[in-house]
C-alpha positions as CSV (number, residue, x, y, z in Angstrom):
1,M,289.3,197.1,-24.9
2,E,289.8,194.7,-27.9
3,V,293.5,194.4,-27.1
4,C,292.7,193.5,-23.5
5,R,290.2,190.9,-24.5
6,L,292.7,189.3,-26.9
7,V,295.3,189.2,-24.1
8,R,292.9,187.6,-21.7
9,L,292.0,185.0,-24.3
10,R,295.6,184.1,-25.0
11,L,296.2,183.8,-21.3
12,R,293.3,181.5,-20.9
13,L,294.5,179.3,-23.8
14,L,298.0,179.2,-22.4
15,L,296.7,178.1,-19.0
16,L,294.5,175.5,-20.7
17,L,297.6,174.2,-22.6
18,L,299.7,174.1,-19.3
19,H,296.8,172.2,-17.6
20,V,296.7,169.6,-20.4
21,V,300.6,169.1,-20.2
22,A,300.3,168.7,-16.5
23,L,297.6,166.0,-16.8
24,L,299.7,164.2,-19.4
25,A,302.7,164.3,-17.0
26,V,300.7,162.9,-14.2
27,A,299.3,160.1,-16.4
28,A,302.9,159.2,-17.5
29,G,303.9,159.1,-14.0
30,V,301.1,156.8,-13.0
31,T,301.7,154.4,-15.9
32,G,305.4,154.6,-15.7
33,A,305.9,153.9,-12.0
34,D,304.6,150.5,-10.8
35,G,304.6,148.6,-7.6
36,R,307.6,146.5,-8.7
37,G,310.0,149.4,-8.4
38,W,311.0,150.1,-12.0
39,R,310.0,153.5,-13.6
40,V,310.1,153.1,-17.3
41,A,311.6,155.9,-19.3
42,G,310.3,155.0,-22.7
43,K,311.7,151.7,-24.0
44,E,315.2,152.8,-24.0
45,S,316.1,152.9,-20.3
46,A,314.6,152.3,-16.9
47,V,315.3,153.0,-13.3
48,V,315.6,149.9,-11.1
49,R,315.8,149.7,-7.4
50,L,318.5,147.4,-6.3
51,R,316.5,145.8,-3.6
52,E,314.3,144.4,-6.3
53,L,317.3,142.5,-7.7
54,E,317.9,140.6,-4.4
55,W,317.6,136.8,-4.6
56,W,318.2,135.8,-1.0
57,G,315.3,137.3,0.9
58,S,312.0,139.1,0.9
59,A,311.8,142.2,-1.2
60,G,309.2,143.8,1.0
61,K,306.7,144.3,-1.9
62,T,303.3,145.9,-1.5
63,K,300.7,143.3,-2.2
64,V,298.3,143.9,-5.0
65,Q,295.0,142.1,-5.7
66,T,295.4,139.5,-8.4
67,P,293.3,136.8,-10.0
68,F,294.9,134.2,-7.6
69,A,294.2,136.4,-4.6
70,E,290.7,137.1,-5.7
71,A,290.1,133.3,-6.1
72,K,291.2,132.7,-2.6
73,R,289.0,135.5,-1.3
74,A,286.0,134.1,-3.2
75,E,286.5,130.7,-1.7
76,T,286.5,132.0,1.8
77,T,283.4,134.0,1.3
78,G,281.5,131.4,-0.7
79,E,281.5,133.5,-3.9
80,H,283.3,130.7,-5.7
81,K,280.0,128.7,-5.9
82,K,278.2,131.5,-7.7
83,A,281.1,131.6,-10.2
84,A,281.3,127.9,-10.8
85,A,279.2,127.9,-13.9
86,A,281.3,130.8,-15.4
87,A,284.5,129.1,-14.6
88,A,283.4,125.9,-16.3
89,A,283.0,127.9,-19.5
90,T,286.3,129.7,-19.3
91,T,288.8,129.4,-22.2
92,T,292.0,129.8,-20.3
93,T,293.7,127.8,-17.6
94,V,296.4,129.7,-15.6
95,L,299.1,128.2,-13.4
96,E,301.1,130.1,-10.8
97,L,304.8,131.0,-11.4
98,K,306.3,132.3,-8.2
99,H,309.6,133.4,-6.7
100,H,309.8,131.9,-3.2
101,S,311.9,133.5,-0.5
102,L,315.1,131.6,0.2
103,T,315.1,129.8,3.6
104,A,318.1,127.4,3.4
105,I,321.0,129.7,2.8
106,S,323.3,131.3,5.3
107,D,323.4,135.1,5.8
108,H,327.2,135.0,5.6
109,P,328.4,136.7,2.4
110,A,330.9,133.9,1.6
111,A,328.2,131.3,1.8
112,Q,325.9,133.3,-0.3
113,E,328.5,133.8,-2.9
114,S,329.4,130.1,-3.0
115,Y,325.7,129.1,-3.2
116,L,325.1,131.5,-6.2
117,R,328.2,130.4,-8.0
118,R,326.9,126.8,-7.8
119,L,323.5,127.8,-9.3
120,L,325.3,129.7,-12.1
121,A,327.6,126.7,-12.8
122,A,324.5,124.5,-13.0
123,D,323.0,127.0,-15.6
124,E,326.3,126.9,-17.5
125,A,326.0,123.1,-17.7
126,Q,322.4,123.4,-18.9
127,A,323.3,125.9,-21.6
128,N,326.2,123.8,-22.8
129,S,323.9,120.8,-23.1
130,L,321.6,122.6,-25.6
131,Q,324.3,123.4,-28.2
132,L,323.3,122.1,-31.6
133,R,326.8,121.8,-33.2
134,N,326.2,123.1,-36.7
135,K,322.8,121.3,-37.3
136,A,320.7,122.5,-40.2
137,V,317.4,124.2,-39.5
138,S,314.2,123.0,-41.1
139,T,312.4,125.5,-43.3
140,Q,309.0,123.6,-42.8
141,S,307.9,125.9,-40.0
142,G,305.7,128.0,-42.2
143,Q,304.8,131.6,-41.9
144,P,303.2,133.1,-38.7
145,G,299.5,132.5,-38.7
146,A,296.6,132.9,-36.5
147,A,296.0,130.6,-33.6
148,A,293.7,127.7,-33.8
149,A,290.0,128.1,-33.2
150,A,289.0,129.0,-29.6
151,A,289.7,126.0,-27.3
152,A,289.5,125.4,-23.6
153,A,292.2,126.8,-21.4
154,A,293.9,126.7,-18.1
155,E,296.0,129.1,-15.9
156,V,298.5,127.7,-13.4
157,P,300.5,129.7,-10.9
158,M,304.3,129.7,-11.6
159,T,307.1,130.8,-9.3
160,S,310.8,131.1,-8.9
161,G,312.5,127.9,-7.8
162,I,315.0,129.6,-5.6
163,R,313.5,127.9,-2.5
164,F,314.1,124.7,-4.2
165,Q,317.8,125.5,-4.9
166,T,317.3,126.3,-8.6
167,L,317.2,129.5,-10.6
168,N,314.5,128.1,-12.9
169,Y,310.8,128.7,-12.5
170,V,308.5,126.0,-11.0
171,T,304.8,125.3,-10.8
172,T,302.7,122.8,-8.9
173,I,300.8,119.8,-10.2
174,A,299.0,116.9,-8.6
175,L,298.9,113.3,-9.9
176,G,296.2,110.8,-9.3
177,G,293.2,113.0,-8.9
178,S,291.0,112.8,-5.8
179,S,291.9,109.2,-5.2
180,S,295.6,109.8,-4.7
181,R,297.1,110.1,-1.3
182,A,300.0,112.2,-2.7
183,G,300.1,115.9,-2.2
184,N,301.2,118.6,-4.6
185,L,304.4,118.1,-6.6
186,T,306.6,121.1,-7.6
187,V,308.2,120.7,-11.0
188,I,310.6,122.8,-13.1
189,V,308.8,124.3,-16.2
190,D,311.0,123.6,-19.3
191,T,310.2,124.5,-22.9
192,G,313.4,122.7,-23.9
193,S,312.1,119.2,-22.7
194,D,309.2,117.0,-23.8
195,L,308.6,114.3,-21.3
196,T,307.1,115.3,-18.0
197,W,308.4,113.2,-15.1
198,V,308.4,113.0,-11.3
199,Q,310.2,110.9,-8.8
200,C,308.2,108.0,-7.7
201,K,308.0,105.3,-5.0
202,P,309.8,103.0,-4.7
203,C,312.7,105.3,-5.6
204,F,315.9,103.2,-5.9
205,V,318.3,106.1,-6.7
206,C,316.8,109.5,-6.2
207,Y,317.9,113.0,-5.2
208,A,316.4,114.8,-2.2
209,Q,313.2,116.6,-2.9
210,R,311.0,118.9,-0.7
211,D,307.6,117.4,-1.6
212,P,306.6,113.8,-0.7
213,L,307.4,111.2,-3.3
214,F,304.5,110.3,-5.6
215,D,303.2,106.9,-4.7
216,P,301.6,105.2,-7.8
217,S,300.0,102.6,-5.5
218,G,297.8,105.3,-4.0
219,S,296.3,106.3,-7.3
220,A,293.4,104.3,-8.7
221,S,293.9,106.0,-12.1
222,Y,297.6,105.1,-12.5
223,A,298.6,102.6,-15.2
224,A,301.9,101.6,-16.6
225,V,302.1,102.1,-20.5
226,P,302.2,98.7,-22.1
227,C,305.3,97.7,-24.2
228,N,303.3,97.5,-27.5
229,A,301.9,101.0,-27.2
230,S,303.0,103.7,-29.7
231,A,304.0,105.9,-26.8
232,C,306.7,103.4,-25.9
233,A,308.3,103.5,-29.4
234,A,308.3,106.4,-31.8
235,S,306.8,108.9,-29.4
236,L,309.4,108.1,-26.7
237,R,312.2,108.2,-29.1
238,A,311.2,111.6,-30.4
239,A,310.8,112.9,-26.8
240,T,314.0,111.5,-25.2
241,G,316.2,110.2,-28.1
242,T,315.7,106.6,-26.9
243,P,312.8,104.2,-27.5
244,G,311.4,102.4,-24.5
245,S,312.6,99.1,-23.2
246,C,310.4,96.3,-22.0
247,A,310.3,94.3,-18.8
248,S,307.8,92.7,-16.6
249,G,307.6,93.4,-12.9
250,G,305.5,94.2,-9.9
251,G,303.9,90.8,-10.0
252,S,302.2,91.4,-13.3
253,N,302.5,89.2,-16.4
254,S,302.2,92.2,-18.7
255,E,305.4,93.9,-19.8
256,K,305.8,97.6,-18.8
257,C,307.5,100.3,-20.9
258,Y,310.6,101.7,-19.3
259,Y,312.1,105.1,-20.3
260,S,315.6,106.4,-20.0
261,L,316.1,110.1,-20.3
262,A,319.6,111.6,-20.3
263,Y,320.4,115.4,-20.4
264,G,323.6,116.8,-21.9
265,D,324.8,118.0,-18.6
266,G,324.9,114.5,-17.2
267,S,321.5,114.6,-15.4
268,F,319.1,111.7,-16.0
269,S,315.8,110.2,-15.2
270,R,314.9,106.5,-15.6
271,G,311.7,104.7,-14.7
272,V,308.3,103.5,-15.9
273,L,306.4,105.3,-18.6
274,A,302.8,105.6,-17.2
275,T,299.5,107.4,-17.4
276,D,297.5,109.1,-14.7
277,T,295.2,112.0,-14.1
278,V,297.1,115.2,-13.7
279,A,295.6,118.2,-12.0
280,L,296.8,121.7,-12.7
281,G,295.2,125.1,-12.4
282,G,291.9,123.7,-11.4
283,T,291.8,121.5,-14.5
284,S,292.2,117.8,-14.7
285,I,293.7,115.9,-17.6
286,D,292.9,112.1,-17.8
287,G,295.3,109.7,-19.3
288,F,298.3,111.9,-19.2
289,V,301.5,110.2,-20.2
290,F,304.5,110.9,-17.9
291,G,307.6,109.3,-16.6
292,C,307.5,107.7,-13.1
293,G,311.1,108.1,-12.2
294,L,312.7,105.3,-10.1
295,S,316.3,106.4,-10.7
296,N,317.1,110.1,-11.0
297,R,320.1,112.3,-10.6
298,G,321.1,115.8,-11.7
299,L,320.6,119.5,-11.5
300,F,316.9,119.7,-10.4
301,G,317.4,121.3,-7.0
302,G,314.8,120.1,-4.5
303,T,311.9,119.9,-7.0
304,A,309.9,116.7,-7.7
305,G,310.7,116.6,-11.4
306,L,310.1,118.5,-14.6
307,M,307.2,119.6,-16.8
308,G,308.0,119.3,-20.5
309,L,306.6,122.0,-22.7
310,G,308.5,121.1,-25.9
311,R,307.1,120.2,-29.3
312,T,306.9,116.4,-29.7
313,E,303.9,114.1,-29.0
314,L,304.7,113.4,-25.4
315,S,304.9,117.1,-24.2
316,L,302.2,118.6,-22.2
317,V,301.4,121.0,-25.1
318,S,300.9,118.2,-27.6
319,Q,299.0,115.9,-25.3
320,T,296.5,118.7,-24.5
321,A,296.4,120.2,-28.0
322,S,292.8,119.0,-28.6
323,R,291.8,120.8,-25.5
324,F,294.0,123.9,-25.4
325,G,294.6,124.3,-29.2
326,G,298.5,123.9,-29.0
327,V,298.8,127.4,-27.5
328,F,300.4,128.3,-24.2
329,S,302.1,131.4,-22.7
330,Y,303.8,132.4,-19.4
331,C,304.6,135.6,-17.5
332,L,307.7,135.3,-15.3
333,P,307.8,137.5,-12.2
334,G,310.5,140.2,-12.1
335,T,311.7,139.6,-8.5
336,I,313.5,136.5,-7.5
337,S,312.9,136.9,-3.8
338,G,309.7,137.6,-1.9
339,D,306.4,136.1,-2.8
340,S,305.8,137.5,-6.3
341,T,303.8,135.1,-8.6
342,G,303.7,134.8,-12.3
343,S,301.5,132.5,-14.4
344,L,301.5,129.7,-17.0
345,S,298.5,129.9,-19.3
346,L,297.3,126.9,-21.4
347,G,295.2,127.9,-24.3
348,G,294.8,130.9,-26.6
349,D,292.3,133.0,-24.7
350,T,294.0,136.3,-24.0
351,S,291.5,137.5,-21.3
352,S,293.9,136.5,-18.5
353,Y,296.7,138.6,-19.9
354,R,297.6,141.9,-18.3
355,N,300.0,143.0,-21.0
356,S,300.6,146.8,-21.3
357,T,301.8,146.6,-25.0
358,P,300.2,144.6,-27.9
359,V,301.5,141.1,-28.5
360,S,303.9,141.3,-31.5
361,Y,304.7,138.0,-33.2
362,T,307.6,136.5,-35.1
363,R,308.0,133.3,-37.0
364,M,308.6,130.1,-34.9
365,I,311.4,128.1,-36.5
366,A,311.6,124.3,-36.2
367,D,314.7,122.2,-36.3
368,S,314.1,118.7,-37.4
369,E,317.2,117.4,-35.6
370,Q,316.2,119.2,-32.3
371,P,312.4,118.7,-32.3
372,P,311.7,119.9,-28.8
373,F,313.1,123.3,-29.2
374,Y,311.6,126.7,-30.1
375,F,313.7,129.0,-32.4
376,M,313.3,132.4,-33.9
377,N,315.4,134.8,-36.0
378,V,317.0,137.8,-34.3
379,T,317.8,140.2,-37.1
380,G,319.1,143.1,-35.1
381,A,319.7,144.6,-31.6
382,S,320.0,147.9,-29.9
383,V,320.9,149.2,-26.5
384,A,318.8,152.2,-25.3
385,G,318.1,153.0,-28.9
386,A,321.6,152.8,-30.1
387,A,321.9,150.1,-32.9
388,V,324.4,147.3,-32.3
389,T,326.3,146.0,-35.3
390,A,327.7,142.4,-35.2
391,A,328.5,139.7,-37.7
392,G,326.5,137.2,-35.7
393,L,323.1,139.0,-35.9
394,G,320.7,137.3,-38.3
395,T,323.0,134.4,-39.2
396,T,322.0,131.8,-36.6
397,N,318.6,130.9,-35.3
398,V,318.1,131.8,-31.6
399,L,316.7,129.3,-29.1
400,I,314.2,130.7,-26.5
401,D,314.2,128.5,-23.4
402,S,312.5,128.7,-20.0
403,G,314.9,126.1,-18.6
404,T,318.0,128.2,-19.1
405,V,318.6,131.2,-16.8
406,I,321.2,133.5,-18.4
407,T,321.0,134.6,-22.0
408,R,324.0,133.4,-24.1
409,L,324.9,135.4,-27.2
410,A,327.3,134.7,-30.1
411,P,330.8,136.2,-29.2
412,S,330.6,138.9,-31.8
413,V,327.0,140.0,-30.7
414,Y,327.9,139.8,-27.0
415,R,331.0,142.0,-27.5
416,A,329.0,144.6,-29.3
417,V,326.1,144.7,-26.8
418,R,328.6,144.8,-23.9
419,A,330.6,147.6,-25.4
420,E,327.4,149.7,-26.0
421,F,326.0,149.0,-22.6
422,A,329.4,149.9,-20.9
423,R,329.6,153.0,-23.0
424,Q,326.4,154.2,-21.5
425,F,326.6,152.8,-18.0
426,S,330.3,152.9,-17.1
427,A,330.5,156.6,-17.2
428,H,328.3,156.7,-14.1
429,Y,329.4,153.7,-12.0
430,P,332.8,152.1,-11.2
431,A,333.7,148.6,-12.5
432,A,333.9,145.6,-10.2
433,P,335.4,142.1,-10.6
434,S,333.6,139.6,-12.8
435,F,331.4,136.9,-11.2
436,S,331.2,133.4,-12.4
437,L,330.2,133.5,-16.0
438,L,329.2,137.2,-15.8
439,D,332.2,139.3,-16.9
440,T,330.8,142.9,-16.9
441,C,330.2,144.0,-13.3
442,Y,329.9,147.3,-11.4
443,N,330.2,148.6,-7.9
444,L,326.8,150.2,-7.0
445,T,327.5,150.5,-3.3
446,G,325.4,153.3,-1.8
447,H,322.9,153.4,-4.6
448,D,319.3,152.6,-3.9
449,E,318.4,152.7,-7.6
450,V,320.2,153.2,-11.0
451,K,319.1,154.0,-14.5
452,V,319.7,151.0,-16.8
453,P,320.0,151.0,-20.6
454,L,317.7,148.3,-22.0
455,L,318.6,145.8,-24.7
456,T,316.0,145.3,-27.5
457,F,316.1,142.3,-29.8
458,H,314.7,143.0,-33.3
459,L,313.0,139.9,-34.6
460,E,312.0,138.7,-38.1
461,G,308.7,140.2,-39.2
462,G,309.2,143.5,-37.3
463,A,308.5,142.3,-33.8
464,D,310.7,143.6,-30.9
465,M,311.5,142.1,-27.5
466,T,312.9,144.6,-25.0
467,V,314.5,143.1,-21.9
468,D,312.9,144.5,-18.8
469,A,315.0,146.3,-16.2
470,A,314.6,143.2,-14.0
471,G,316.4,141.2,-16.6
472,M,319.4,143.6,-17.3
473,L,321.3,143.3,-14.0
474,F,322.2,140.4,-11.7
475,M,323.1,141.2,-8.1
476,A,326.0,139.0,-7.0
477,R,326.6,140.7,-3.7
478,K,323.9,141.9,-1.3
479,D,325.7,145.1,-0.5
480,G,325.6,146.1,-4.2
481,S,329.3,146.1,-4.6
482,Q,329.1,143.5,-7.4
483,V,326.2,143.9,-9.8
484,C,326.6,142.4,-13.3
485,L,325.2,142.7,-16.7
486,A,323.0,139.5,-16.8
487,M,324.3,138.0,-20.1
488,A,327.2,135.9,-21.2
489,S,329.1,135.0,-24.3
490,L,329.1,131.6,-26.0
491,S,332.6,130.1,-26.6
492,F,332.2,130.0,-30.4
493,E,330.5,132.0,-33.1
494,D,328.7,128.9,-34.6
495,Q,327.1,127.8,-31.3
496,T,323.4,128.4,-30.7
497,P,322.4,131.6,-28.9
498,I,319.9,131.1,-26.2
499,I,317.5,133.7,-24.6
500,G,317.1,132.5,-21.0
501,N,314.4,133.0,-18.6
502,Y,316.2,135.9,-16.7
503,Q,315.7,138.1,-19.8
504,Q,312.1,137.0,-20.3
505,K,310.9,138.4,-17.0
506,N,307.9,140.8,-17.0
507,K,307.0,139.6,-20.5
508,R,304.0,137.8,-21.8
509,V,305.7,135.1,-24.0
510,V,303.2,133.3,-26.3
511,Y,304.0,130.0,-28.0
512,D,301.5,129.2,-30.8
513,T,302.5,125.9,-32.2
514,V,299.6,125.7,-34.6
515,G,300.2,129.2,-36.1
516,S,304.0,128.6,-35.9
517,R,304.6,131.9,-34.2
518,L,306.1,133.3,-31.0
519,G,304.7,136.4,-29.4
520,F,306.0,139.0,-26.9
521,A,304.4,141.8,-24.9
522,D,305.3,143.8,-21.8
523,E,303.4,142.8,-18.7
524,D,303.8,143.2,-15.0
525,C,304.1,139.5,-14.0
526,S,304.6,140.0,-10.3
527,Y,301.2,138.8,-9.1
528,V,300.9,138.3,-5.3
């Protein structure tokens, strides 16, 4: 009898153990498979559905309820009135970041390929313009610290600019407040620029944009910056490299400040330095200094201009530091096509974050000769857990930039990353010809999904940044016959590596300019 009782007890314990294991497996399946299509297998590899990499049409996503969708529902039901008081006390402003479906490109494969090559060529020009040419890095950045005391905040929707003929991310602002006759203005979000500018009437030399031009005459709060203002001299020089010039015009006896902003790729914007009320994410900012562009050319697609999130006095971050504490973050959606929406958050309140891992921080490094840019130190790298050894790791500070698309690595680092990725991936899938600046491509025809090794950057201070599956592969052909490793090599070892926005997808990236630190966490950024 005693033996039977012990056997029954052991069987019960075994069944209980199997039940616990089953529950853990179910939980892993729930948290590991999300609506975006990737099923994470630890942090070393992930399964990605190829349709989620498409950039030319709708991805057919299942909609999920998000803060933006909730806000729209509340407005239609009247619930927004009840929440008005609570909203006034919020500590975060969030802007939408969204990938729009492409509507202006032909379905013909040759036309799609030509269009995509042009976009990647534009990105190459942008990356080349950021090279620092052996400039010394300042050590006055300090150690990572805590953010400033709690400040107000704003959250603004942020989307892909593919509908505007750019692979960068865009958001929507409005100038002039309620008195303005202008509608919304779609601008590129760029952490590598300082001065925010939009094309304005009367536009003498301007590129075609989708939104109506901003008309200063329709805004009662618009004012040109006078020539003797500090913003026209030192501040403008720091932001653009050139101080303002003075001229009278428009029937006024007072002299206006004119700016001239030139980018390294040949793009430019010139016009009047002005102030106005800017609205973003339900928040209004009075007296915002921006460029009212009267002559503009360059690689801005069909957007209305650019939002500067750099580090000098005229950037949006600096101008709103007293309100938002010099902290901002963004979450870039993983899909390029479809209607997925990310966010740009102004302020240090983390309540709007949906990160699935803690935010880990590394030191933010400043370069006195390149004041707008944000740098960090990458001390190592690994591909699916396999360490990568390269001479270029830890020797050069790395620029993180939302205005560059494809990550550029030092030649030695890129070769090592490419070799390890190919060792793990090439055994399962045949090679395909290179595409534009992407030299490591595969023929994935007939595959609905593939398991992708993930690249992890190991950062100073022990932080890690693991590239999401959405940022590892770039689909060059719709039929899957040309899918490439979404990274490229710099030409020379001493050039500045850049982590582009394609590798920042589905990450909460935090910029704390007061605490001199950059933070990274995993987050599903595909809000709808």
